[in-house]
C-alpha positions as CSV (number, residue, x, y, z in Angstrom):
1,M,6.1,-12.5,-7.6
2,N,8.0,-15.2,-9.6
3,A,5.3,-15.1,-12.3
4,E,5.5,-11.4,-12.6
5,I,9.3,-11.6,-12.9
6,D,9.0,-14.2,-15.6
7,I,6.6,-11.9,-17.5
8,L,9.1,-9.0,-17.2
9,R,11.8,-11.2,-18.5
10,E,9.7,-12.2,-21.5
11,M,9.2,-8.4,-22.2
12,G,13.0,-8.0,-22.3
13,V,13.8,-6.7,-18.8
14,Q,17.2,-7.8,-17.6
15,F,17.7,-8.5,-13.9
16,R,21.2,-8.0,-12.3
17,C,21.0,-9.2,-8.8
18,G,23.7,-8.8,-6.1
19,V,24.9,-5.5,-7.6
20,E,25.3,-2.5,-5.3
21,V,25.1,0.7,-7.4
22,G,27.6,3.2,-6.1
23,K,30.0,0.4,-5.0
24,D,30.1,-2.3,-7.8
25,V,29.0,0.2,-10.5
26,T,28.3,3.9,-10.5
27,I,25.6,5.9,-12.2
28,Q,28.2,7.5,-14.5
29,Q,29.5,4.0,-15.6
30,L,25.9,3.0,-16.4
31,R,25.6,6.2,-18.5
32,D,28.7,5.2,-20.3
33,E,27.2,1.8,-21.1
34,G,24.3,3.7,-22.8
35,Y,21.6,4.0,-20.2
36,K,19.7,7.2,-20.7
37,G,17.4,7.2,-17.6
38,F,17.2,5.9,-14.1
39,F,14.4,5.2,-11.7
40,V,15.5,4.8,-8.0
41,A,13.0,3.2,-5.6
42,I,15.1,1.6,-2.9
43,G,12.5,2.0,-0.1
44,L,13.4,2.6,3.5
45,Q,15.8,-0.2,4.5
46,N,17.4,1.5,7.5
47,G,15.7,0.9,10.9
48,G,17.6,3.7,12.5
49,R,18.7,3.8,16.2
50,L,16.8,4.1,19.5
51,G,19.0,7.0,20.7
52,V,19.1,5.9,24.3
53,P,21.9,4.6,26.6
54,G,22.6,0.9,26.3
55,E,21.2,0.5,22.8
56,D,24.3,-1.4,21.6
57,A,23.5,-4.3,24.0
58,E,23.1,-7.8,22.4
59,G,19.5,-8.5,21.7
60,V,18.5,-4.9,20.7
61,M,17.9,-4.5,17.0
62,P,15.5,-2.8,14.5
63,G,12.3,-4.8,13.9
64,V,12.6,-4.7,10.1
65,D,16.1,-6.2,10.3
66,W,14.8,-9.0,12.5
67,L,11.9,-9.7,10.1
68,K,14.4,-10.1,7.3
69,T,16.2,-12.8,9.2
70,V,12.9,-14.5,9.9
71,N,11.9,-14.4,6.2
72,S,15.3,-15.7,5.1
73,G,15.3,-18.5,7.7
74,T,18.4,-17.3,9.5
75,A,16.7,-15.9,12.7
76,A,17.8,-17.3,16.0
77,P,14.9,-18.7,18.0
78,L,13.6,-16.2,20.6
79,S,13.3,-17.1,24.3
80,G,12.3,-15.2,27.4
81,K,10.4,-11.9,27.4
82,V,10.5,-9.7,24.4
83,V,9.7,-6.0,24.2
84,V,8.6,-4.4,20.9
85,I,8.7,-0.6,20.6
86,G,6.4,1.1,18.0
87,G,2.7,1.4,17.6
88,G,2.5,1.1,13.8
89,N,1.7,-1.7,11.4
90,I,5.3,-2.9,11.4
91,G,5.3,-3.0,15.2
92,A,2.2,-5.2,15.1
93,D,4.0,-7.5,12.5
94,V,7.1,-7.8,14.7
95,A,5.1,-8.4,17.9
96,R,2.9,-11.1,16.3
97,T,5.9,-12.7,14.6
98,A,7.9,-12.8,17.9
99,I,5.0,-14.8,19.5
100,R,5.4,-17.3,16.7
101,Q,9.2,-17.4,17.0
102,G,9.2,-18.8,20.6
103,A,9.0,-15.7,22.8
104,E,7.8,-16.4,26.3
105,S,5.8,-13.1,26.3
106,V,5.6,-10.0,24.1
107,D,5.0,-6.5,25.4
108,L,4.5,-3.7,22.9
109,Y,5.2,-0.1,24.0
110,C,4.5,3.1,22.0
111,L,4.3,6.9,22.5
112,E,0.7,7.2,21.3
113,S,-2.4,6.6,23.3
114,R,-4.4,3.5,22.4
115,E,-6.9,5.6,20.4
116,D,-4.1,7.2,18.3
117,M,-2.0,4.1,17.7
118,P,-1.1,4.1,13.9
119,M,-1.7,0.4,13.5
120,G,-5.5,0.8,13.9
121,E,-8.2,-1.3,15.6
122,E,-7.7,-4.3,13.3
123,D,-4.1,-4.8,14.1
124,I,-4.7,-4.0,17.8
125,A,-7.4,-6.7,17.9
126,L,-5.0,-9.2,16.2
127,C,-2.2,-8.4,18.6
128,E,-4.3,-8.9,21.6
129,A,-5.8,-12.1,20.2
130,D,-2.2,-13.5,19.9
131,G,-1.4,-12.6,23.5
132,V,0.6,-9.4,22.9
133,T,0.3,-6.9,25.9
134,L,-0.1,-3.3,24.8
135,H,1.4,-0.4,26.8
136,P,0.4,2.8,25.0
137,G,1.7,6.2,26.1
138,R,5.3,5.2,27.0
139,G,8.7,6.3,25.7
140,Q,12.0,4.5,26.2
141,T,14.8,6.1,28.2
142,E,17.5,3.4,28.7
143,I,18.4,-0.2,27.9
144,L,19.6,-2.3,30.8
145,S,22.2,-5.0,30.2
146,A,24.1,-7.7,32.0
147,D,27.4,-9.0,30.6
148,G,26.7,-7.1,27.4
149,K,23.3,-8.7,26.9
150,C,19.9,-6.9,27.1
151,S,18.2,-7.6,30.4
152,G,15.6,-4.9,30.6
153,I,14.4,-1.5,29.4
154,R,13.1,1.7,31.2
155,F,10.2,3.8,30.1
156,R,8.6,7.1,31.1
157,R,5.0,8.3,30.5
158,C,4.4,10.2,27.3
159,L,2.0,13.1,27.8
160,S,1.7,14.2,24.1
161,V,3.3,13.2,20.8
162,R,2.8,16.3,18.7
163,D,2.7,20.0,19.3
164,A,-0.1,22.4,18.5
165,E,1.1,22.7,14.9
166,G,1.0,18.9,14.4
167,R,4.8,18.4,14.4
168,F,6.5,15.5,16.2
169,A,7.5,16.9,19.6
170,P,6.8,14.4,22.4
171,T,6.6,15.6,26.0
172,F,7.1,13.3,29.0
173,D,6.5,13.0,32.7
174,D,9.9,11.9,34.1
175,A,8.3,11.2,37.5
176,D,6.1,8.4,36.0
177,T,8.6,5.6,35.1
178,E,8.4,1.9,34.5
179,T,11.0,-0.9,34.0
180,A,10.3,-4.0,31.9
181,E,12.4,-7.1,32.2
182,C,13.3,-8.6,28.8
183,S,16.0,-10.5,26.9
184,A,15.3,-8.7,23.5
185,V,14.2,-5.3,22.3
186,L,12.9,-5.0,18.8
187,Y,12.2,-1.4,17.8
188,C,10.0,-0.1,15.0
189,I,10.2,3.7,15.4
190,G,10.5,4.7,11.7
191,Q,12.8,3.9,8.9
192,R,15.2,5.8,6.7
193,A,16.6,5.4,3.2
194,D,20.0,3.9,3.2
195,W,21.5,5.6,0.1
196,K,25.2,4.8,0.8
197,D,27.1,5.9,-2.3
198,L,24.3,5.1,-4.8
199,L,23.9,8.8,-5.8
200,A,27.4,9.9,-5.2
201,G,28.6,12.4,-7.8
202,T,25.1,13.4,-8.8
203,K,23.1,16.6,-8.2
204,V,20.2,14.8,-6.4
205,E,19.2,16.7,-3.2
206,F,17.7,15.3,0.0
207,N,15.1,16.3,2.5
208,R,15.8,16.5,6.3
209,N,14.3,13.0,6.8
210,G,16.7,11.5,4.2
211,T,14.2,11.2,1.3
212,A,15.1,12.4,-2.1
213,K,13.7,15.7,-3.5
214,A,11.9,15.5,-6.8
215,D,9.1,17.1,-8.8
216,P,5.8,15.9,-7.3
217,V,4.3,15.3,-10.8
218,T,7.2,14.0,-12.9
219,L,9.3,12.6,-10.1
220,Q,12.4,14.1,-11.7
221,T,15.2,15.0,-9.4
222,A,17.8,17.8,-9.7
223,E,19.7,15.3,-11.9
224,P,17.6,15.3,-15.1
225,D,18.1,11.7,-16.0
226,I,17.4,10.4,-12.4
227,F,13.8,9.8,-11.2
228,V,12.7,8.6,-7.8
229,G,9.6,7.0,-6.3
230,G,8.2,5.0,-3.5
231,D,9.1,5.4,0.2
232,A,12.5,6.7,-0.7
233,Y,10.7,9.7,-2.1
234,F,7.5,10.3,-0.1
235,G,8.3,8.5,3.1
236,Q,6.4,5.6,4.6
237,K,3.2,5.0,2.8
238,F,1.2,2.1,1.3
239,V,1.9,-0.4,-1.5
240,V,-0.7,1.3,-3.7
241,D,1.2,4.6,-3.4
242,A,4.4,2.9,-4.5
243,L,2.6,1.3,-7.5
244,A,1.2,4.6,-8.5
245,A,4.7,6.2,-8.3
246,G,6.1,3.4,-10.4
247,R,3.6,4.0,-13.1
248,E,4.2,7.8,-13.2
249,G,7.9,7.2,-13.1
250,A,7.6,4.9,-16.2
251,V,5.7,7.6,-18.0
252,S,8.3,10.2,-17.2
253,L,11.2,7.9,-18.2
254,H,9.5,7.1,-21.5
255,R,9.0,10.7,-22.3
256,F,12.5,11.6,-21.2
257,V,14.4,9.1,-23.3
258,N,12.3,10.0,-26.4
259,E,13.5,13.5,-27.3
260,G,11.0,16.3,-28.0
261,Q,8.4,15.1,-25.5
262,S,7.2,17.1,-22.5
263,L,7.3,15.6,-19.1
264,T,4.4,17.7,-17.8
265,I,1.7,17.7,-20.5
266,H,-1.4,15.7,-19.6
267,R,-0.1,14.3,-16.3
268,N,-2.1,13.3,-13.3
269,T,-1.5,15.9,-10.6
270,R,-3.2,13.6,-8.0
271,H,-4.8,16.5,-6.4
272,F,-8.0,15.5,-4.5
273,T,-10.3,17.7,-2.6
274,P,-11.7,15.9,0.4
275,L,-15.4,16.0,1.3
276,N,-16.2,18.7,3.8
277,K,-18.3,16.7,6.2
278,D,-19.3,19.9,8.1
279,D,-20.9,21.4,4.9
280,I,-23.2,18.8,3.5
281,V,-27.0,18.6,3.3
282,L,-27.4,15.2,4.8
283,P,-26.1,14.4,8.3
284,V,-23.1,12.0,8.3
285,D,-25.0,9.5,10.3
286,A,-27.5,9.2,7.5
287,Y,-25.0,7.6,5.2
288,K,-25.1,3.8,5.0
289,K,-21.9,2.2,6.0
290,P,-21.9,-1.4,4.8
291,A,-20.1,-3.7,7.2
292,R,-17.1,-5.7,6.0
293,A,-17.3,-9.4,6.0
294,V,-15.2,-11.0,8.8
295,K,-13.0,-14.0,7.9
296,G,-13.1,-17.1,10.1
297,T,-10.1,-18.6,11.8
298,D,-8.5,-22.0,11.5
299,P,-7.8,-23.0,15.1
300,A,-5.0,-25.4,14.0
301,K,-3.0,-22.4,12.5
302,V,-3.4,-19.9,15.3
303,R,-0.1,-18.5,16.5
304,T,1.8,-20.3,13.7
305,M,3.6,-18.9,10.7
306,S,0.8,-20.1,8.5
307,D,-2.1,-17.7,7.7
308,E,-4.9,-18.7,10.1
309,R,-7.6,-16.8,8.2
310,L,-10.2,-18.9,6.3
311,I,-11.4,-17.9,2.9
312,F,-14.6,-16.1,2.4
313,T,-17.8,-18.1,2.0
314,P,-19.8,-17.7,-1.3
315,E,-22.2,-15.4,0.7
316,Q,-19.4,-13.3,2.0
317,I,-17.9,-13.0,-1.4
318,R,-21.2,-11.7,-2.8
319,S,-21.5,-9.3,0.1
320,E,-17.9,-7.9,-0.3
321,A,-18.4,-7.6,-4.1
322,S,-21.6,-5.7,-3.5
323,R,-19.9,-3.4,-1.1
324,C,-16.9,-2.7,-3.3
325,L,-18.9,-2.1,-6.4
326,S,-21.4,0.2,-4.6
327,C,-18.8,2.8,-3.5
328,G,-19.6,5.0,-6.5
329,R,-15.9,5.2,-7.5
330,S,-16.5,3.9,-11.0
331,V,-19.1,6.0,-12.8
332,V,-20.2,6.0,-16.4
333,D,-21.0,9.4,-17.8
334,T,-24.1,8.8,-19.9
335,N,-23.7,12.2,-21.6
336,K,-20.3,11.0,-23.0
337,C,-20.8,7.2,-23.4
338,I,-22.0,6.4,-26.9
339,G,-22.3,2.6,-26.2
340,C,-19.5,1.7,-28.6
341,G,-18.5,-1.2,-26.3
342,M,-14.8,-0.6,-26.8
343,C,-14.2,-0.8,-23.0
344,T,-15.7,-4.3,-22.9
345,V,-13.2,-5.5,-25.6
346,Q,-10.2,-3.8,-24.0
347,C,-10.7,-5.0,-20.4
348,K,-8.5,-8.0,-20.1
349,F,-10.3,-9.2,-17.0
350,D,-13.8,-9.2,-18.7
351,A,-15.0,-7.0,-15.8
352,I,-17.0,-4.7,-18.0
353,H,-20.2,-5.7,-19.8
354,L,-22.5,-3.6,-22.0
355,V,-26.2,-4.4,-21.4
356,R,-29.2,-3.0,-23.3
357,N,-31.8,-1.6,-21.0
358,M,-34.0,0.4,-23.3
359,G,-37.4,-0.6,-22.0
360,D,-40.5,-1.2,-24.1
361,A,-42.0,2.2,-23.0
362,Y,-39.1,4.1,-24.6
363,S,-38.0,2.2,-27.7
364,K,-38.9,-0.6,-30.1
365,M,-35.3,-1.1,-31.1
366,V,-34.0,-4.7,-31.2
367,P,-30.5,-6.1,-30.8
368,A,-28.5,-6.3,-34.1
369,E,-28.1,-10.1,-33.7
370,D,-31.9,-10.4,-33.7
371,K,-32.6,-8.0,-36.6
372,F,-33.6,-10.7,-39.1
373,K,-36.3,-12.0,-36.8
374,A,-37.8,-8.5,-36.6
375,I,-37.3,-7.8,-40.3
376,G,-38.9,-11.1,-41.3
377,A,-42.0,-10.5,-39.2
378,Y,-42.2,-6.9,-40.5
379,A,-41.7,-8.0,-44.1
380,A,-44.5,-10.6,-43.8
381,K,-46.9,-8.1,-42.4
382,R,-45.9,-5.6,-45.1
383,G,-46.3,-8.2,-47.8
384,V,-49.9,-9.0,-46.8
385,K,-50.8,-5.3,-46.8
386,I,-49.4,-4.9,-50.3
387,V,-51.3,-7.9,-51.6
388,K,-54.6,-6.6,-50.1
389,K,-54.0,-3.2,-51.5
390,L,-53.4,-4.5,-55.0
391,A,-56.4,-6.8,-54.8
392,S,-58.7,-3.9,-53.8
393,R,-57.7,-1.9,-56.9
394,K,-58.9,-4.7,-59.2
């Protein structure tokens, strides 16, 4: 990260840290300073609230806020039993980190069934390997406290998470309840953008979930000079989605500040049609599914804040490279490629190579760098023929 920041500085980017836009400076003041375009990508910083009685007890807090204190070195050591709420990737991160921060035990509760937990099988396996106990199909109803401090939490069984139309509408069985003793509750039940006064006085509109409304192609909001991207625009997604939004936002900003350019011409609409697995010639089971290489574990680093995963062996690296390069995602259209080799020159990572594979059965062409060898041999043979022909005429 520091290296990338240094590169941006060399390119002329100025960093102003510790400034809260909307409080220390407004969008209009920045306009008055000469700024012509803005890209807002503040992410989802607000962990929200549990929405149950007793949630203000000491020891109850959003998991993302607690992770910030861990990363900054200001987190108080955990002790006793800890309950984590949320079956997503962040819930897994919080639970595994709590184990490493001194918790006596960690129990993770979520609405979804084990098969539907958003964290997936990989994080489930890692949580269980660290000693986290999973309790799928449970929803919180009340935080118990003693002298203002968290002492436990009550749950009820969740029968379903979504309705027939796929919307979030959990249903519960109030007769099936459970009480868990704990000294801390760290909840990861979704995050929201914390806009505060950042966009005060602008025409930017918001969705019901707190994300900003914008054109899906250009990322332009109702305020022409303000563009948005990342989780603050499309909700919780992956890093690669945020990177893509940053790139498209940069294209839009460049066109916007240069008058006379269209924001929409030749843009990537990012519309992909998924494969219909029910309408293919070959059965799905016939497709080869290469197994991913599994990293080893360093026993000395297990349940510590250090990464316990070992690096790939040379054999595993070759296996992974073969799997990645065999997905068919990168394809050369032989009807369009003229073999100019420009891609090999432009690739800064030297990942593209142009190889001649003509075959003796199809061509007697030789590489340009070996042309004098071929010309010399041909010239010698041709010279002998010319001499013989001239001699025969005499």
